[in-house]
N, C-alpha and C positions, 0 to 999 in steps of 0.2 A: 474263360477268365484266367485259367492257368496259363494259357498261351500269351495273354496280354501281360500278366504279371511277370513273365519271364523276358518280356521285351523292355528295352530301355528307351525312354523318350529323349535321351541325350546320346549324342555321338561326337567323337573327337577325332580330329586329324591335325596332327602337328600343333599349331597355336590357335586353330579354329575350334569352336564348339557349335554344333548344330542341334537345334531343337526340333524333334519330330512331333507331328500332330497325330495322335492315335485316332481322332475322329475323321481325319481326311486320309485314310489309308496309309498312315505313317509317312506322309510326305513332309519334306523339310518345311518348317514354319518360319524359322529365323536362323540367321547365322551371325555369330559374334566372334571377334578377333581379340585375343588377349596375349599377354607376354608369354604365357604358357598354359596349356590345357593338359592336365594329368588325369589318366584313366586309373581309378583306384578300385574297380570291381575285380575281385579275384577271378581267375579263369575257371575255377570250380563252379561258379554260379551258372555257366553255360547260357549266357545272355544271347538271344537271337539278334543278329545284326541285319538291318534292313536298308541301310543307306550306303550305297556304292560298295556293298559287301565288305565293310571295313572289318578287319581282323586285328585285334589288339594283341600282338604277340608279347609286348613288354607291359608289365604291371608295375605302376609307380608305387614303390615301397615308401616307408617312413624316411628312409635314408635319402631316396631320390627327392622326395618332397622338401626335405631340409636343405639338401645341397643346392636345389634350384631357388629356393625362397629366402633362406635365412643365413646361410653360411657366409655370404659376402658381407653381411651386415656387422657381424661380430668384430672384425678388426677395426672398423671405424669407431667403435666405442672407445678403444684405446687411444684414438686420435682426438678425442674430445667432442665427437659428434653424437647426436641423439638418434635413435632408431625406434621404429614401432612396427609391430606385426599384429594384425587383428584378423579374426575369422568371422565371416558373415554368412548366414544361410538359415535354412529352415531347421526346425527341431528335428533331430535324428539324422541329419545329413553328414555328420562327422566332424563337426567343429571341435568338440572337446577331445576327440580321439586324435585329431591333427595336432592340437596344441600340447596335450598331456601324453597321450599314448599309454603304453604299459611300460613301467620302469621299476627297477629294484635298486634302492639306494645303496645296498650292499654289494651290488655287482657292478661290473664295468659297463660303460656307455659307449655307443658307437656301433659301427658295423651294420648288419642287416637286422638288428633288433627292432622291437616295436616301440621304442622310445619316440616321443613326440618332439615338437620344435622346442619347448621349454627345457626339458632335460638335455637335449643336445646343444642348445645355446649355452647352458650353464657349463657343460663339459668343455666346449671349445674355448670359453672365456678362461678357464683355468689352464687349459693347454697353452694358449697364447700368453697368459700371465707367467707361466713357468719358463716359456722361451724368452720372454722379455727380461726376466730376472736373471737368467743364465747369461744372456747377452750383456746385461748391466754388470754382472760380476766379472766378466772378462775384460771389459773396456773402462770401467770407472772405479775409483777407490770407494770404500764403504761409506764414507761421509758424503760423497757426491752422488750416491745412487738414488734412483727414484724409488719412493715408497708407494706401494700399491695397496689399495683397500677396496674390497668388494662388498657392497651392501645389498640386502634383499629386503623387499617389502611386498606384502600380498594383501590386496583389499578387494572387496566385492561391492557392487552397486545393486542394491535390492530395494524395490519400491521407492526409487529416487532418494535413497539414503546410502551414504558411504559407511562401510563397516570394516574394521581391521580384523583380518582372519588370522593374524599372528599375535594376537593380544596375549600377553603372558598369563592372564587370569583364566585363559581357556586351555592351558597346557595339559591339564589332566581330565579333560572332558572332550566328548565327541559331538555334542549337540551344539546348536547355534542359538539357544535361548538367551544366553547371557551376553550376546554380542552388543557392543556399545557403538552408538552412532558417532562418526567423526565429522569434522567440519572442513570444507575447502576454503583455502585462502589464495589470494592472488598476489604473487610477487611481481613487480614491474620488470624484473630482469630475467628471472628464471622461469616465469610462468606459474600456472596454478599448481598447488600442492595440497596434500591432505595434512591437516594440522594434527600433530601428536600421534601419527602412525608409528608403529613399531618398526624399527629398522634393525636387522641383524647383520653383523659383520661375519661373513663366512670365509673359510679358508680352503674349501675343496668342493668337489661336485657332490659328494655324499651329503654334506650339510645343506646344500641347496635343495636336493631332492627330499631331504627329510622335512624341511620347512614347507616344501610344496605339497607333500603328502599331508602334513599336519593342517595346513590351511584348507586343503581340499576336503578334509573331514568336516570342517565347520561350514562349508559352503552350502547355500540353500538349494535343495533339490526336492523333487517330488515325482510321483508317477503321472504320466500323461497318456494320451492315446497312442503315442509313438513307442515309448519304452518306459521302464519303471523308474529310472533315475535321470530325469531331465533337469538340466540346469535352469534354475529359475532367477538367476542373477547374472550380471556381467562381472567377470573376474579380470583383475589387472595384476599380473606378476612383474614386478619392476626389478631389474638388475642395474646397479650403479657402480661404475669403476671410477674410483678417485685416485689421481696421481699427484703426489707431492714431491717437488724437486727443490733442492737448495741451490740458489743462484749466488755465487760469490760476489762480493762487492767490487766496485771499480778500482778501489785502492785498498791498501792495507788497514786504513783507518775506518773504512765503511763496513757496516754490518751486513752480513749475508741476507738475502731476501728469499722468500718462499714463493715458488710458482706452483699454482694448483690448477689441475685440469680435471674435469669431470665429464664423463659421457654415460648416458643411461639408455636402456632399451626396454620399452614397454611391450609386454606380451599379453595381448588382450584376447580373452575367450568370451565372445558375445553370447547372450542368450538367444534362443531361436525365436523367430516370429511365431506367435501362438494363434491358431485359428481353431484348434480343437482341444478339448481337455474337459476336466470335471468342472461342475458348476461352483465348487468351493474356491476355485482359483481364478475366477473372473477378474478380480481386482489385480492380481499379480500379472495376468496376461495383458491387461490394459496398460499397466506400468511399463511392461517390457516393450509393447508395441509403441508406446508413446516415446520412449527413449530411442528406439530404433528409427521412428519417423523423424525425430529431431536430428539424428545422425544423417539420415538421407537428405534432409532439408539443408543441413549445413554443408554437405559435400556438393549438393546441387548449386547452392549459392556461391560457393568458392569457385566451382567450375565456370559458372556464368561470369563471375567477376573477373576470373582469369582470361576468359575469351574476350571480354570487353576491353581489358587492358591491352591485350594483343592487337585488337583491331585499332585502338587508339594509336599504338606504336607503329603499326603498319601504315596508317593514314599519315602520320607525321613524316615517315621515311619516304613514302611514295607520293605524297601531296594529294591523296585522294580525299574526297569529301567524307567527313564523319559527323553523323548526327549525335551530338552530346546528349547523354542521358545519365541519370544518377546511378552510381554503382550500388548493387544490392547489398543490404546489410546482412552479415553473417550472424545468425542467432545462436551463438555458442552457449548462451545461458538459458536456453529454453529447456535444457535437460542437464542433469548432473553428469551424465556420461560425456556429452559433447563439451561441457565446461572443463572436465578433468583432462580430456584428450585434445583440447583446443591447440596446445603447442605442438602435438603430434600430427594432427590432421592438417592444420593450415598454418603451421609455423616452422619452428626449428627442429625438424626431424625428417629422417628418411623413412617413409612409411610404406609398407607393403600390405595389401589386403588380399586375403585368401577367401574366395567364394566357394562354398561347398554346395553341391547340387544333389538332389534326390532323383534317381532314375525311375521311380514308380509312376504309374500313370495317374494315380489319384492325387499326386502332387504336382501335376503338370502346371497349374496356374502359379504356384509358389515358385517353381523352378524358373518359369518365364520372367516373373517379377525380379527374382535374384539376378538373372542374366542381364536384364535391361538396366538395372541400377548399377551393377558392376561395370557394365560397359561405359556408363557415364562417369563413374568414379575413376576409371582408368585414365581420363584425360586430365586429371588434376596433377599439378606439378608443385612441389614444395622446395623452398630455398633453405639450405642447411648452412649453419655457421658453427665454428668451434666455440665451445663453452669454456672460455678463458676466465678464471675467477678474478684475475686482476682487473679486467674490464668491468666485471660486476661490481668490485669494490670502488673503482672510480665512479661508476655511475651512481652508486649508493651515496658516495660522498657529495657529488654534485646535487643529488636529490636532497640530502640532508641540508645543504646550503640553501636550496630553494625553500625548504620547509621553514628554515630559520627566518628567511625574509618574509615569508607568508605570516609567520607568528608575529614578527615585529609590526607588520602592516595591520594585523588584526588587533594588536594591542593599541596602536594609535586610533584605529576606528572605535575601539571600546572606549577610550578616553573621550573622544569627541561625542560618542553616544551618551556617556555619563553626564557631560556638560549639558547636552541637549536635554536629557532627562531632568536635570536639576532646574533648568530654565522653565521647562514645561510644568514641573511641580510648582515653582513659584507662581506661574500663570494660573495654575489650577487653584492654588490657595487664594489668589486675588479674586478669581471668579467665585470661589466659595464665599468669600466675605461679601462680594457684591450680591450674591444670591440671598445671603442672610438679610442684608439691608432691604432688598426687594420684598422679601417675605414679611419682614416687620411692617413696612409701609403698606403692603397688601392687606395684612391683618387689620391694621388700623382703619384703612378705607372700608373694608368689609364690615367692621364693627359699626362705623358710622352709617354705612348703607343699611344694615339691619335695624338700627335705631330709627332712621328715617322712615323705613318701610313699615316698621311697627306703628309709628305715629300716623302715617298715612292710612294704614289699615284701620286703626282706631277711629280716625276722623271720618273715614267712609262709613264705618259701621254706625258712628254717632249720627251722621247726616241721614243715613237710611232710616235709622231708628226714629229720629224726629219726624221725618216725612211719614213714616208709618203711623206715628201718633197723631199727626195732623190729619192724615186721611181718615183715621178712625173717629176722631172728634168731628171732623166734617160730615162724615156719614151719619154720626149720631145726631148732629144738628139738622141735617136735611131730613132725617127721619122724624125728629120732633117737630120740625116746621111743617112737614106733611101732615102729621097728626093734628096740629093746631088748625091747619087749613081745613082738614076734614071736619073738625069739630065746629068750626065757624059756619060751614055750609049747612050742617044739620041744626044749627041754632042752639047748641049746647055749650058753646064757649063764650068767653067775655072778650070783647074787642080791645079793651084796655090792657087786659093781661096779655093778650096776643101781641099787641104792639110793644109792650114792655119786654116780653121774652124775645121778640124779634130783634129789638135794639141790643139787648144783652148778647144775643147770638152773633149779631153783626159785629159788635165790639170785640167779642172773643175771637171771631174770625179774623178781624183786622189785626188783633194782637198776634195771633198765631202766624199770619202772613208776615208781619214784621219780624217776629222771631225767626221764621224760616228764611227771610232774606238775610238776617244777621248771620244765621248758621251758614247760608250759602256763601256769603262774603268771607267768612272765616275759612270755609272749606276752599274757596278759590285761592285765598292767601296760602293755605297749606299746600295746595296743589302746585301753586307757583314756586313755593320753596322746594317742593319735591322735583319739579321740572328743572329748577336751577342746579340742585344737587346732581340730578341725572346727567345734565350737560357736562357738569364738572367731572362726574364719574367717567363719562365717555372720554373726556379729555385725558383723565388719569389712565384710563384703560389704554388709549392710544399710546401714551407715553410708556406704559408698561410694555406694550407689544413692541414698540421701538427698542426698549431696553433689551427685551428678550431676543429680538433680531440681532442687535449688536453682540449680545452674548453668543448667539449661534455662529455669527461670522467669526468671532474671536475663537470659538471652539473649532471651527473649520480650519482656521489658520494654523492652529497647533494640533491638528488631528494626526500627526505623525506617530504618536506613541500609543500603543495599545492600551496601556494602563489608563492614560488620560481619557481615551475614548470610553472605556468602561465606566470611569468615574462620571463623565458628563452624561452618559446614558442613564446612569442611576439617578443623577440629579434631574434629568428631563422626566424620567419615570415618576419621581416624587412630585414634580410640578404638575404632571398630568394627573397624579392621584389627588393632589390638592384641588385641581380644577374640577375633577369628577366629584369630590366632596362638596365644593361650592355649587356645582350644578345640581346635586342631590338636595342641597339645602334650599336652592331656588325652587325646585320642584316641590319640595315639602311646604315651602312658603305659599306657593300658588295653591296647593291643596288646602292649606289652612284657611286662605282667603275664601276659597270656594265653600268650605265648610261653614265659615262665619257668615257668608252670604245666605247659605241655607238656613242658618239659625236666626236670621234677623226677624223673621215672622214670630219666633217664639220668645223673643226678648221683650220683657215688660219694663224693665228699668235697667240703666247702665250700672246701677249699684246692687243688683240682685245677687243672690247666692250663686246662681249659674254663672254670672260674669266672674265672680270671684273664683269659682272653680275653673273657669277658663284661664284666668290669670295664673292660677296654680299650675294648670297643664302647661302653659307657656313657660313658666319657670322650670318645670321638669324637663321640657323640650330643650330649654337653654342649657340645663345641666347636662343633658345627654350630648348636646353639641360640644360642650366644653370637654366632656370625656373623649369624644371622637378626636377633638383637637389634641388632647394629651396623648392619645394613642398614636396619632400622626407624628407628633414630636418624638415620642419613644421610638417609633420606627426609623425616624430620621437619625436619632442618636445611635441606634444600632448600626445603621448604614455607615455613619461616620466612624464608628468603632471598628467595623470590618475593614473600611478603607485605611485606617491607621495600622491595623494588623498586616494588611497587604503591603503597605509602604515599608514596614519594618522588615517583612520577609524579602521584599525587593532589595533593600539596602543590604541584607545579609548576603543575598545571591550576588550582588554587585561586588561586595567586599571579597567574596571567594573568587 
């Protein structure tokens, strides 16, 4: 194992990087071509080289890395262009050392020291700034000289939240417990920015490094399986150079104008991809891997989009056939990191990505993944333009005019909507009045219906009662007649008395039959009256259904307003409730009829005490139904009161 640990799975020759497979006898697994491949393992480590006997006589120092990667980007910041440098790689592969290095704010920077890219960029900015100011002093008078301003901000992205590492409230503390979350905003001209982030105006390299050191103390770190202080967040150190120049007027009466030019450079130290660590930091590792995955997805989609556009352009030039397909959407907002760096990755910035690799055998898979993705990202090309503030102001002015037009159109739409609302409110009031009239007529019809049904029930009971009495008397007569016949046969009865009793029985039977026929005729008349009323009731029910259908059609016509829909729905629910109450009453009526039919056998007289008790029970039931009607009315009044309150609130909202 010691021999394997002293071997490197990565070899470099000029711009090529070769990955060796330790499981296949250290044979070359893959070869990648980059703009530069820098060997950063010191010679003291005595790495065993197994590919073409490569001997790295030159060791890439921090100065060599800076000169090759970042030195050419600094002058472009003074020309109004944006730049971005970001490091990507596994935890412990050297990202933070490449960006930060070891620096002393009280010492000089440059040379062969161990200062990283950020301190060296800050130092070169002030060197170029000093040269520009000296040149301005030689060629221009004081009032025409360009004014330079350098601003510094330092933020971190931790658990998909942006935090200001230079918050003045954290000046006298080293912990990160009191860090406040910031919000990202989108400017249509300058791109995304962090709202309310602290920006310091610095005058020299020492102040930059002091702020860098202060922000690094508040950065989120913890111990992992690789080393004790692993960065658990993405850090963005931003340097902005603002130039203000006075432009004289065209004539002596014109006021001078001010020309502003701003260029910024984003120096990004990404957190490493986490595959190992402690169980307590699983959520942090998931958040880090999510943002890095979003970054890879964004760059892959940008590369694919760029290749498709190049194929389209080539087809138009050469006349070749090109199968049209939709361009892939770039998911910048899938992560806070990609959203904040969207202008640097796929927009207005010169972007350089530094991929750091681990030579250890145990990190072979992560090293291969880093090389593969970096090779794809190398094909991405960005278009850079100068950040002229005059163009931004003109664009903002035109945007303000467009917003004014939109506001005017919205006000006109609001007036028309108010007019429509008033007309619909009037229609709703008309429907409410019609509903009240329908309810009144329905109440009257139902009252008459209940009276007729009560009369019909009483008539049926009376008819059944008379039949019952007749059958009882008839049975008694038959029994008496049978007794008389039996007595005559035995010789114990008198023939004259028998004939007399028989005639009396026949006379009573005939009278009972005539009374029964009269009762049946009266019952038929009442039944005919009930049938006529039922036919009239069906006609009225048909007219009521037609009125309800007309009302439903009217409601559908004016169904454009949500308030009216709610109102009509409430009215419909009330009608359904009233219908359910009527159905319940019908069911109760049927049950009462059944109970009365069961009680016919026990009725002795229609004026008995039991009949009176039944009348009293019917009166009590009538009182109960009246109470239910009052409850329905009270609920309806409550609904109307809520509707009036809703209308008043709506009027207040419309007035506002």
